[in-house]
N, C-alpha and C positions, 0 to 999 in steps of 0.2 A: 268481406269475401276474400278467401284465400286464392291466390293466383300463382302461376308458374310462368317464368319468362327468362329470356336471356337479356343481358344488359352490358353496356360498356360504361365504365366509370369515367365521368367527366371531371369531377373535382371532389375533394373531401376536406371539410373544415372542422377543426376541433371545436366541440361545443361542451362547455363546462369541463369537468375533470375526466369523466369516463364515458364520453359520448362523441360521436361524429355526426355531422350533417353531410350527407353524401348525395350529389346529383348524379343520376345514372340515366343514360339514354336506353330505354327498354324496347324490346321487340313488340310489345303489345300496347303500351300506353305512352310512348314517346318519352320525353324527359320527365323524370319523377324525382322528387327530393325525399330522402329517407332519413329517419333518425335511427342511428345505430348505437346501441348500448354496448360498451366494451366491458369484459369481465374485470373485476378488481383483483387481478392476479397476473401471472406471467402470460396467461392465455390472451391477455389484451393485445399484446404485440402480435401474436399469431393471427388473431382475428382481423387486426388492422391491416395485415398484408393483403387481404382480399380487396381492399378499397383504395389501392394505389391507382392514380390516374391511368386510364386506358386498360385496366384489367377487364378481361372478358369473363363474365360470370353467368352462372345459372342461379336464379333467385326464386325462393318461395317467399311471398310477402302478402300481407293483409292490406287490401286496398279499400280505403274509405273515401267516397266521392268528395266530401266536404273538408277533408283533412288536408292541411298544407304539408304535413310530414307523414309519410307512411312508415310502417314498421316491417323490417326484414325478419322473417321467421327462420330461414335457413339459407345458406349461401355456399356455392361450390365454384371452382374454376371450370369454365366451359372450354377454355383453351389456355394452356400453360406456355408462356413465352420461353423461347430457348436462347435468343440472342438480344432481344430488344432492351432489357434492363441493364445489360452488361457491356454493350458496344457504345462507346462515348458518342459516336456520331448518330447512331440510331436513337439513343436515349435523349439526345438533344432535340431531334426531330419529334420524338414522342412528347417531350415536355411542351414544345411549341404547339403541337396538334391538340394536346389536352386542353390547354388554355384557349386555343382557337375554337374548338368544338364546344367548350363550356359556354362560350359567348354566342356562337352561331346557332346552337341548338337549344338555347335557354327556354324558348317557348314552343319548341317543335313538337307536334303531335306524332302519333304513331305513323310510321311510313315504312312498310316492309322492304321495298327496294332500297331505300336509304340505309336502313339498318344492315341489310346484306352487303351493301357497298362498303360501309365502314368496317365490318368484320373481315371481308375479303381483303381490303387494303391493309389492315393491321397485320393480318396473317402473312400477306405477301411481303411486307417489310421485314417481319421477323424472320422469314425464310430466305430472304435475299442475301447474297454473298458479296455483291459488288454493284457498282454503278447505280446507287440509289440517291445521289446528291440532289437530284431534281424531284425526288418523291413527293415532298410536301407541296411543291408547285403544281404537280399533276393532280394530287389529291384535292387541293383547294379549288383548282380550276374545274374539275369534274363535279365537285360537290355542288356547284351552282346549278347544275341541271336538276338536282333533286330539290333545291330550295326555290326554284322558280325564276332565276334571272340569268340563265345560261345564254351567252351571246349567240345570235343567229349569224353564223359566218357565211351563209349562203347569200346574205344581203350585201356583202362587202364588194366594193369595186375599187380599183386602183385610184388613189387620191382621196379616198374617204377619210373622215375623222371618225373617232369612236366616242359616242356620247355615253359617258359613264352613268349618268343619272337615269337615262331612258333605256340603257342597255342595248343600243342599236348603232349601226353605222349610218352616218349622215354625210351628204356631199359637201357641206360647208360647216365651219365652226359654229356651234350653238352659242346663244347669248351668255350662258353661264360658263364658268371656267373649268368645270369637271369634265374634261374630255382629253382624248389623246390625239396628237397631231398625226397626219397621214403616215409619217415614217414609223412611228410606234404602233399605230392602228393596224398597219399591214402585217405586223408580227402576230396579231391575235389569232388569225386562222391557222398559223403555224403552230402556236401553242395549243390550240384546241385539238390538234391531231395527235399530240403526245399522249401516250399511255405508259403503263409501267414497263411493258416489254420493249417499247420503241424509244423511250426517253434517253437511253444511253447513246443514241445516234444523234442527238441534238446537243451540239457543243455550246456551252454557255460559260462565260467567264464570271468572275466574282461580281463585277459591276452589273452585268446583265441580269444575273440571278437576283441581286438585291433590288434592282429597279423593278423587275417583274413582281417581286414580292410586295414592294411598296404600292404598286398599282392594284394588286389583288386586295391588299389591306384597305386601300381607299375605296375600292369597289364594294367591298363588304360593308364598310361604314355607311355607304350611301343606301344600301338595300336591306340591312339588318338593323332593326331598332336597337338603339343604345349600344351598338358595337363599339368597343373602346380601342385605344391604342394598346397593343399587346406588350406586356412586360418582357416576355420571353423572346421577342423578335430580335433584340440586340444580341442576346446570347447565341441565337441561331446564326446570325451573321458572322459572329466571331469564330464559331466552330468551323464554318465552311469558308473562312477567309483564305 
């Protein structure tokens, strides 16, 4: 069956000499793996440009229910980035988010609000001119709402711990060690209020930003199956040092 959809490229791996295996989060079928044949000519490099991580595409593809790899019939850019690939800070964020999303959305089904959120966020980052150092923190935090483990900040009371395993505030430390002590737990409602427009008003130094990212990474490892340590995390820390 031939289908049309928008998609965000999560990752592309070279397969044999003239092919790519590309994971794309699509607007209609969630995460789909495609086998992309590249021309045996100079056009190969041109076609490969479409499948760079976080490219926003319009796809015509043949979908076969039982196939592990689908085939792309035609591809076009749905949105052409103006600054994201060329700004070193933005491109570092993009590299991190591509790896992050490829893991977090590996088995994710179609979800129209989630897809719209990702597109809006990437286009916002591309258009921003300043004060985007906390963008990845806000993006990952708000992504938990769509994945089903967004912390309920209305349950917080002064002196509570935050149970990372059960994603809730508790009056005393749980038996396991995956929790935040009251001092750090009290910051969660503050972080939950951040959005792209207001995040510039939240002053965070390097250590605070790194610590929050470490907590988010651990939180995802607890709630997303097979979520790994991210290789691009150290690069991101260095860029924003």
